[in-house]
C-alpha positions in Angstrom: 31.8 69.8 28.0 33.7 73.1 27.7 32.4 75.8 25.3 29.1 74.7 24.9 27.2 77.4 26.7 23.6 78.2 26.2 23.0 79.8 22.6 20.5 81.5 20.9 18.7 80.0 17.1 19.1 82.1 14.8 16.1 84.9 14.2 14.4 84.3 17.7 17.2 84.1 20.6 15.9 81.1 22.3 17.1 80.3 25.7 18.2 77.0 25.0 21.4 74.7 25.0 22.7 73.3 21.8 21.3 69.7 21.1 25.6 68.4 22.2 25.5 70.3 25.4 25.3 69.0 28.9 22.2 69.5 30.4 21.9 72.3 32.6 23.2 72.8 36.5 20.2 72.1 38.9 18.6 75.4 39.9 19.4 76.1 43.5 17.0 75.0 46.9 14.5 77.2 47.8 15.8 79.1 50.9 15.1 78.6 54.2 11.9 79.8 55.6 14.0 80.6 58.6 15.7 82.8 56.4 11.9 84.6 55.1 10.1 86.9 56.8 7.9 86.4 59.5 5.0 85.4 57.2 7.5 83.0 55.3 6.9 85.2 52.3 9.7 83.7 49.2 12.5 86.6 48.7 12.8 87.9 45.7 16.0 85.9 44.8 14.5 82.7 44.9 10.9 84.2 43.3 13.4 85.1 40.2 14.5 81.0 40.3 11.4 79.7 40.0 10.2 82.0 37.0 13.9 81.2 35.2 12.4 77.4 35.7 8.9 77.9 34.4 10.3 80.0 31.5 12.9 77.0 30.5 10.4 74.4 30.8 8.2 76.6 29.1 10.9 77.6 25.7 12.1 74.1 25.6 8.1 73.0 25.0 7.4 75.6 22.6 10.9 76.3 20.6 12.7 72.8 21.4 16.1 72.7 21.9 18.2 75.0 19.5 21.0 74.2 17.1 24.7 76.0 16.7 24.3 77.3 13.1 28.2 77.6 12.8 30.9 75.2 12.9 33.5 75.0 16.2 36.6 72.5 16.2 35.3 71.5 19.7 32.2 69.6 17.5 34.5 68.0 15.5 36.8 66.9 18.2 34.2 66.2 20.7 34.5 62.6 21.9 38.5 63.5 22.6 38.1 66.2 24.2 35.5 64.7 26.7 37.8 62.2 27.3 40.8 64.2 28.0 38.7 66.4 30.7 37.4 63.5 32.4 40.7 62.2 33.1 41.8 65.9 34.0 38.5 66.3 36.4 39.7 62.9 37.7 43.2 63.9 38.6 42.1 67.1 40.3 39.1 64.9 42.9 42.2 63.1 43.3 44.1 65.8 44.5 41.6 67.2 46.3 40.6 64.3 48.2 44.1 63.2 48.9 46.9 66.2 49.1 50.0 64.6 48.0 53.1 65.9 46.2 52.2 62.8 43.8 48.8 63.4 43.3 49.7 67.0 42.3 52.0 66.6 40.0 49.8 64.0 38.4 46.9 66.7 38.3 49.4 69.3 36.9 51.0 67.0 34.2 47.7 66.4 33.1 46.3 69.7 33.0 49.4 70.8 30.7 48.9 67.9 28.3 45.4 68.7 28.1 45.9 72.3 27.3 48.7 71.3 24.7 46.0 68.4 23.4 43.4 71.2 23.1 45.9 73.5 21.3 46.7 70.9 18.6 43.3 70.0 18.1 42.4 73.7 17.6 45.2 74.6 15.0 44.5 71.4 13.3 40.7 72.0 12.6 42.0 75.5 11.7 44.3 74.7 9.2 42.2 71.7 7.7 39.4 74.8 6.9 42.0 77.1 5.9 42.9 74.6 3.0 39.2 74.4 2.3 38.0 78.0 2.0 42.1 78.3 -0.2 40.8 75.5 -2.8 37.1 77.3 -3.3 39.2 80.2 -4.3 41.8 78.8 -6.5 38.5 76.9 -7.9 36.7 80.6 -8.3 33.9 78.7 -6.4 32.7 82.0 -4.7 29.1 80.6 -3.3 31.0 78.0 -1.8 33.7 80.4 -0.6 31.6 82.5 1.4 29.2 80.0 2.6 32.3 78.2 4.5 33.7 81.4 5.8 29.7 82.3 6.7 29.4 79.1 8.5 32.9 79.5 10.7 31.8 83.1 11.6 28.1 83.1 11.8 26.4 84.2 14.2 28.2 87.6 14.9 28.6 88.6 18.8 27.1 91.8 19.2 29.6 94.1 21.2 29.5 97.2 23.2 29.6 100.2 20.5 32.4 103.0 21.5 31.2 106.2 22.3 32.6 109.7 21.6 33.2 111.6 24.4 31.7 114.7 25.8 33.7 117.1 24.0 33.6 115.1 20.7 37.6 114.3 20.8 38.0 110.8 22.5 36.5 107.4 21.9 35.4 105.5 24.7 35.6 101.9 24.4 35.8 100.8 28.3 32.7 99.7 29.8 32.6 101.7 32.6 33.7 104.7 30.6 30.6 104.3 28.4 28.2 103.4 31.3 29.8 106.9 33.2 29.3 108.7 29.7 25.7 108.0 29.5 24.9 108.9 32.9 26.1 112.1 32.5 24.3 112.3 29.4 20.8 111.6 31.0 21.8 113.6 34.0 22.6 116.7 31.8 18.9 115.8 29.5 16.7 115.3 33.2 18.6 117.3 35.3 18.3 120.9 33.2 16.9 124.1 35.0 13.2 124.8 33.7 12.3 127.6 32.5 8.6 127.5 33.9 8.2 130.0 36.5 6.6 128.8 39.9 3.8 131.7 39.4 2.5 129.6 36.2 2.8 126.1 37.4 0.4 127.5 40.5 -2.0 128.7 38.0 -2.3 124.9 36.7 -5.4 123.3 37.1 -5.3 120.6 40.2 -6.6 117.2 40.1 -7.0 113.9 42.9 -4.5 111.8 43.4 -5.4 108.6 41.8 -4.1 106.0 44.7 -5.1 102.8 42.2 -2.3 103.6 39.9 0.1 102.8 42.8 -1.5 99.8 43.0 0.7 96.5 41.4 -1.1 94.8 38.5 -3.6 92.1 39.2 -3.2 88.8 37.9 -6.0 89.2 35.3 -4.5 92.7 34.0 -1.1 91.0 33.5 -2.9 88.3 31.5 -4.7 90.9 29.3 -1.7 92.6 28.9 0.0 89.5 27.8 -2.6 88.0 25.4 -2.2 91.5 23.8 1.7 90.6 22.6 1.7 90.0 19.1 3.3 86.7 17.7 6.0 86.5 15.2 7.8 89.6 16.5 11.4 89.7 17.3 12.3 89.0 21.0 13.9 92.1 23.2 16.6 92.7 25.5 15.6 88.9 27.1 15.8 86.9 24.2 12.3 85.5 25.2 9.9 85.1 21.9 6.5 86.3 22.7 5.0 82.9 21.7 6.4 81.6 25.0 4.3 83.7 27.0 1.5 82.9 24.8 1.8 79.7 25.3 1.4 79.0 29.4 -0.1 82.1 30.1 -1.4 81.1 33.6 1.5 79.5 34.7 4.6 82.7 33.8 1.8 85.2 34.9 1.3 83.4 38.4 5.4 83.9 38.6 5.5 87.6 37.0 2.2 88.7 39.3 4.1 87.4 42.3 7.4 89.5 41.8 5.3 92.5 41.0 
């Protein structure tokens, strides 16, 4: 159903779909060996899909499926919306199979009807919720008032924070402008001129180059590093909690080591 995408459980972002969502689309098939190198090594893209598959199955086993924490008008009309979209998809398939004026007219008529019914459902749901919240306010039920608002609007969606321009006079809100400003900032920080003379650098004691540092980490090293991660901490930017890696270390580490 449209609108049911992957969500995050409260407290620990879990990469699992809500219970009412359809199963995720199948992973793309492995690339043909003819497209690989002479030694038939898998490409980075294929390995990434394999790693995603392993992480997804491990998350389902460890954390289960996440449930939406806030109310949505889509959920209250799940059956009606599914029926509307099923009819629209059926007419779209008929139009793709046989492109005639009749099938085209039927599909576009159904498309307009679906959009109209969805807007009506959303408006009716919002009116009911507004009346419910207004009733709490009229009866001075402050706890239920804030609880109803929180049930609708939580969890909050994190957006990109605006930045000041280099001159400090303009707020940058466009993503491209923000990225350009960060690049400008790090360019000025990392490429600043050095006050150390070349003669002073030459007088510094030299050490032998350790070529082992250039080698990729081995599987035992990766396993030891993951085992040192403390469970219960908040996940990072990938929204994967540490418990997922600690649950099935050998399987996940084999995929990560292959990527390295």
